[in-house]
N, C-alpha and C positions, 0 to 999 in steps of 0.2 A: 403179734402173729401176719399181719398181712402182711410188714417190712418183711419180712423172713420169707417169704413164700413169693415175693414177687421175683419177677423175673430179667432179667435185663437183655435188650433184642440187638442191640446197638453195644458196640464197645467205646467205653465212655461215657454212658449214662447211667445217669446218682438212679440208686436204688427208690420206690417211689414212695412216697409217705402224706401226712396230711398235713402237715407244716412246707408241702413246697407248694402246694393249695393256697394261694394268696388270700382266695376267698372266705375262708376263715377268719379275715383279721376284722371284717365287713361293721363295721369298721376298722375297732380295735379289738383284737384281744385284752386289754387291757382295761375295758370296759365293758361290763359283767349283763349292761342292758344292752349295749350294743352286737356283742359277741360271744358263742356258742364256746365252751374251756373245751379243746383236746379232749381230756380230757374223760369228759360227756358223750362224744363223740364215738370212739374209739369202744369207748364202756358199752355202745354200742351196737359195735360190728359180732359178725355171728364166726368171721374169718373168712369167709369164702364174699369173691368177689362176682358181681355180675357178668356173665359172659357178653362175647361181640354181637351176639344174634339178639342178647335181650335189653342192647340200649343205640340207643341212636340220637346224633348232633341234630337238637332238637329247632337249633335258634342262632345256627347259623355262624357266622366267629368275630373277633374285632381285633384291631389292636390302638393304643394309646398310650399316653402318657408317656412319648420317647426323649430318653436323654443320648448323647451321644456314642453312649456302650450299651445304651440296654434299649428295651421296649418294654411292654405291659403286651400277653394275649393272651384271650378270654376266650374260653366257648361253654356250651351246657351239652354233657353227655349223663343222657337223662333214660328209664326203664319207664317215662310216659309224659308224653309230652304235655300233662300237665303239672302245673307247680302245686309244692307243697303248702299244706295249709298248716294255717296256725290261727289258733285266735289271740294270742295275748306276744309280742313282745319276750323272748329271757330274761328270763332279771338271774345269768347264773344258776341255772338251773337246766339240766332238761329238758326241752320244749315240750307242753301241751297242746295239744293235737286237735282243730276241730275235726267233724264232718265232711265239710265242704273239700275238695280235691286232691291231692295225694298223697296216701296219708305213708309214716314214715318207715322208712327201709332198713332191717339191718344188716344190709347187704353193700358194702361200695363200689364204689368202679374204678378202674383204674383208666387215667388219662396219659400220655404223649405225647412232647409237641417234636419238630424238628422243622429247624429255621437254615436256608439252603440261603443261597445265592441266585439262583438258578430258580423259574419257573416249576421246571422237573424236581425240583431237593434233588438231584443227584451230585451237588456239594454241597453236604452238610456240616454249619461252622459248629451250631448252638445247638443243645435236647437236653428233653427231662420226663419226669414221670410224675405223679402226686394219684392222689387219691380224693375224689368228690363223692355226695353222700345227701343225703335228703336236706343235713342239716343247713345246708346253703345254696339250700333246692336244686343240687346239681348242677351247678357253675362250677368252672376252672378258671381261675386267674393263674397266669405265668410268669416271671420275668423270667423274657431273653440275654442274657446276659454276651461278655463279649462279642461283641460288635465293635463293626468298624463306624468312622463317625460318619452323618450325611452319606449316609451308602443307601441303596434299595436292597429290602429282604424279602423273602418270598418263604411262606409256614406253612406246614397243615399239624393236625393234631388225627392220633389214630387210639383206638382200643389198644387198650397193652398187649404188646404177643398178638397181636391177628393182624388183618390187609384189609379191617372197615375204618374207613377215616374221613374226617368233614372236607369242604372243597381248600382249596388252596389259597390262601392269600399275599394279599402285597401290603409290606409297612419300610419307613423311611429311622430313622435314625438320624438324629438332629448335628448337626459341628460342633466340635469341642466352644470351649465356653471361649476360649481364646484365640480361636480360626479366623482367619478373613477370608470370607465366604466365596466360591469362585465366582458367585451368581445369585442373580433375584430368588427371594423365598417370597412361595408362594400361597398364602392362606386363600380357604373359603368360609365365612361367619355366618352363624347360622343362630336363630335363635325360634324359642313358637313355634311347634310343631307341636299343633292340633288335632288328631288324628279322626275324631268325628267333620273335622268340618272341610276338607279336602284331601284330595293325595299332593304325595310329599315329591312334587316336581321340581320343588330345588334342588333336592339329593341329585334326585336321574337328571337335571341340568348336567350338574359337575360333572357325576359320576359317563357321561356319552364326553362330555368336550377332554376329561383327566385333565381339568387344570391347575390341581393342587398338592402343594406340596402336602400342608395338613388341613386338620380341622380340626375348626373352634366352634362350639356349644356354647353360648353363650346362657343357656337356660329357658328352663318349659321346654325340659324333655318328648316326657309324659302332658298331660293333663288328667285331674283327681277328677272329673266332673261324672259323673254320672249322663250318656247321649242324651240329645232331644230328639224329638218327636219324627223334627225336618232333620236332623244331618246326614251326612251324606255313607258315614261310616263306622259303625258300632263298634266299640272295643270293646273287650270281657276284663273285667267283669261286669254284667249291665246293673253300674251303681256305683257312686261317688266311692272313692278309696278311703277304707280307713283301719285298717287290721297287715298283720307282715303279706298273708296271702293276698290281699286285693290290690296292694303293692306290688308282688311279684306278678302276679296276674297280668296285669295294668301294661308293662315294661314288653313281660313276653307280649301283647298283647301288638303293639308298638313293631317289635323285633322281627314279628314276620310281614310287615312291610315289605316287598321285594327292590323297592327302591333306598330304606333304609340300611337294608339286610347286604346291602351294594356295598354302599358307602362303606358301612363299617368294614367290609373286605375287603375294598381296594386304596384305604387310605388312613391314618395315623389321625386319629383325633383325640383334641386335649377337651373335656368337658367340666361344667361347673355346672351348678344349681340355681333355679331362682325360687320363686315359687309355690308353682303350682306340680313339683317333685314331691312336696309335700299339700299346701293348702292352700287358695287364692288369701291372699296377701295377710303370708304368714310373718309373725316377726318372733321373736326369741321367746314370747309369754303365750302364744293363743296364732290364732288368725281371721277372719270373716265369718267362718259360719263356728270352731273348733277353740274353747279354750283349756287351762286346769289342767287334770291329768288326762281327760280323754286326751288333747292339746299333746302332750307329755309321752303317752303310749303313741297315737297316730304319729308325732313326728319320728320316734327310733323306730319304730318300723319303716316307713319309709326310708330315711339314710341308710337303716340293715341293706334293704331291698338295692338298696341305690348302688351303694357301695359293690355289694351283690353281681349285680346286671352289665355294669359299667367298665368300661379298659380304664383305668388309673389307678394309678400307684399308691399307697401306704405313705403319706407322709408321714411329719412326725406328731406324735399325737399329742396337744399339749392338753391335750381336753377333748371329750364325743364329738364334738362338730365340725373338727376342720378340718376343711377342703382346700382353705385357699392354699396356693403354691407356686411355684414361679420357674420356666426355664431359658436358659440359654443359649441363642441360635450363634452362635458364632459370636463374631464381637461385630455385628452386625443388626443386631434387636433384641432384650431381655424383653420375653412376655413376663406376665404380673396378673396372677388369674382371681381375683380377687372373688369372696364369697360376703355383696351387701344386706340380705336375704334373712339367711337361715342362723349365723355363728352367733350372734349379736346384737342383732336389731334393736332399738326401744323399738316404742306401738306406731303403729302406722295406721292409716285409715281402714275406718272399719266400717261394713253397711255398705245400702246401692249408692250410687254417683257418686264412688269417694265420701260416701259417709254422711252425704246431705237428709240420706234419710234414715231413722230412726237408727245415726253412726254415732261417731265419736268427730265429728270435722270441727266441730268446734276448738275439743282436748285436743288435739293434731294443732290446729290452727296455733296455741296458745302455746307450743314446747316448743312449735318450730325451729324458734331463734335462741335455746337453750344451748348453754356454752358446755354444756357437759350431755348434749344428745349426740347418740352415733347411730350410723347408721351401716358400721361392718363390727362393733368392739372398739376396746381402748387396746385390748392385745393385738390383736389384728394391724388398728391402725399403727402403733408404734413396728413393726413388723411389715409394711407397707411401703412408709417414710422413710426406714434403712435400704428397704429395695432399692425406692426410688434412687436413694444417693449413692450407693454401690453400684451402681448399674450407670449413675456420673464418672463416679468416678472414674470407674473402672474403660470408662471412653467409647461405650459401647454407642453406636451410633443412634439406635431407639431406640424406645421404653415403650411400648403396648403395655397398655390395661385393660384388659378381659374384666366385664363387669356388666350388672344387671343391668341394670335401671338407668335413663338418663340422667347427666351430670350437670351439664350446662342449664340453665334460668330459661322460664317460659314459663310466659304468659297470654293468654286468648288475645286481654288487653282493650276490651269491648266496654267492660264496667268497671272496669279499675285495671288497676296496675298488679296485681299480684299474682302471682302464682299459681297457674291451677292445681296442681298436681299436687299433694304433700305427701305423695307414696316413692317420687321420683326422690334424687336430693333435691328438690325443692323443700323438701321438710325436714330436713337435718341438714342448716345451715352453717351451723360452726364448724362440724364433721366437712363441709364444702371447701367452707373457711380455712381451712389447716391443712387440706388437700394443697392448696393456691401457695401460702404463706410456704410451706417444704417447697412447692420450685420453687419458687418469686426467692424467696432468701437465701436458695441454698443456687437460684442457677440452674437449673437445673435443663434441661433444651432438649428437644425431638419428642418430645411425651402426645402419646394420643389413647384418648380414651374411647375403649368400643364397646359400646351398648346396645341391649335389646329390648325386651319384655313389654314396649309400647306398642307393635305391632304396627306402626310404621313409621317410616326414614326419615334423618336429622343429619344435618350435616353443621355443624357449625365449630367456631375460632373457640378456643376455650379463655373466657375474662375473667378477670378477679378484678371489684368494682370498676365494670362497664362506663360509668358513668364516668370513670376519671383516666380520659387520656383516648379512650379506644377510640381510631376510625372503621364502623366498618364499611367503608368502600373500598380501604388500603388493605388494613387486617390488623397495621400498628397498636399494638400496646396488649394482642395478644400469647400468651401462651405457651398454645397449644392448638391443640386438634381433637373433637370427639367426630367419630364414625356412630353413626347408631342406623340399625339394618332393621328392617322391615319382617315381618314371621313369614316362615315358612309355611305357615299352613293358616293363625288366627285370625280371626277375622278382624274387621279395619276398628280402631276405636272409634268411627263412628256408630257402629252394627253393621252387618250384614252386606248389601251387596250397593256401593250409592256411586252413581255415573259419574265421571269425573270433569261432567260441571258445575257439580256440586264441590270437590276435594278441592279443584284446584284453585277455586276462588278460594274458602279456607286457607290452602295452603302459603299463596297468596295476605291473606292477611296475617297469619305468624312470622314470615317474613317480615311486615310492614315492623310490627308491633314489638320483632325481639333482633336489637340490634344483633347480637353473635351470633343471630339463627341464618344462613348463606341461603339454603337448601332443602323445603320438605317434602315429602309426597305422602299423603293420608289414603290414595288406591291401590294401592302393588300390592300383590303378598309377595313375598320373593327371601333375596340374600347381596352379601357383599363379598367385591371379591381385593385381599392385596394383594401387592405387588411391591416388591417390597427390598433396595435398589439402596447402594450408602448414596447415593446422590438426591434420591426423590423417594418419597412414597407415590402408586398409581392404585387411586380406589376406584373401583368399578360398580355401580347398583344394580344389578337385574332382578325385573317383574314379572311375573308369569300370569300369564294371560288366562291361564283358564283353568280350577283347579277342582275340578267338575270330572276331570277324566283326566288315566294317567299320558302323560307326556314328557319328551325334554323339550319341549321348546320353553322360548325367553327370549323375552325383548332388554337390552340394554336400554337405562332410565335415568342413569348419570352417569359422570367420569369425574374425580377430582383429581390434584395434586400439590404434595405437601413435600418443599424443598427440606433439603437439608439444612438449618439453621435459621430456617426461615419462622418458624413456632407460629404456622397461617396457615389457611389453602391458597393458594395460591390462586391470582384472580381473573387475569386475564386468560380468556380462551386461544385466543389465535395464537401462544406459546407456551400451551400447556396446561390454562388456568380452569375452571371448573365447565363443565358444559352437562346440560342437564334436555331431558326427554318426554317428563312430565313432573306434576306437582310445581312448584313453583322455586325460582335462581333468585337470588338477590341481585349480584355482580356478573349480569346477561341473560341472555334471555332463552325463551325454555323452543328447545330446536328443530321439528320432526325429526322422526324417527328416521333411520336410514338405512 
């Protein structure tokens, strides 16, 4: 009935339907535990729509997962600012709703979008309509199609057949896969944005500079914790997240941050999750503080909420948790986004202090070098190696790999030479060897691993069997580079605010005892930007001086160059090699910031 009564306000605009709203995939209609069948959604409807006066665009707008001819557009149009309450994830039936939060509705809202070449949207090139309802927390996701490659567009949402509209957003498509990109492409790379621990000034800095083509977020977009008494900001709900309502409310709370909201409004995002989108130190069967059926329900709720609220597209679903996907940016680079946390990771360290106290440190240490141990699951592994080979065969200049945890081997090197954090790739040695073997055996060049999670900054040469011919002074023997960024706001791994007179000596110790580690900083929260050209990639790391008040202030803390075909960091600062203004630098000295 809703489809029959939906009116067209623009020539060429398709009629509204639930199918047009990609949020109902959430993330897959083929998996009953993760999405409500549309037959049940339609059954609930009374046939009447909310009027424009009864609904609002409550949480801004966003775009993401761009292709050369399309992009995903997101908004939320709701009769309430609150989120829809549910005490269980639906198991193929109409969900059961609890007492907290907004109740389910028997009416839908109709949303239309328009994409144009100018901010005033006088030249509309694509448009569409869809319904949203309580089943997807009133979120809306469209795929805007028939777009031109490597082109900036503007978009806006309206309540159907009304003048009530959202703010205007800006987005950008990718170059075509075979296109020679006419200029360098710029990425801003983030991870670990903890709302209670500080303001999102890292987002604000890029907003102010307008310095990125695309935003990459490598995970920990939200944190599931209950805020502490000394935390700066209190996200909702005021407890640790477990239910579908909890995860929806927590994400909604973050999306009201003005700097995050503006980043989503201005830039297309390519995000992926880490552990805190579900639970601390999660893996395929559990987490630090939940397991069994409780963890399964928790994970289903978190995954469903993530797909509802994030501007990412539905990739082919081999199973219920696939988020790993890839993007081709002309013949300049391929971006391969991995899931090294939630998909099919074998058990990781659990318990305080890396499992030392009441945890499973001994168990993980015993398993670390098992041949059948995997951080990403064997299906994803096979896909990853194929994508590396395909990218090399098509002669894309670079291969960038978005990954959650530190890839390179890291030891403290004081009491012994063993890796200190088995939650990273250091706990999955055979899997890491298989990655290296793929690169070496197939002579795959220009691979750059992008990592987050650690709340610190690390820049390393990627070296397989470092004892066999690697020169840490020249970089000879390396097969790629790892760039690992600090956190948007999450506290240092040393916890709290530790002065540089303590963090810098620890950084010096780390680069001294780790041959492949070229630069390290424990002090600053921040992000890094990449300027990607055919001849080289320049990476600049930025630190945020103060998280306790909103600001666009930042300082440059390091700069590095990776030249085409060298598979290592450039060394000589006078000809474009590494320069650092914080932390510790192996081949060069830390300069005073200018």
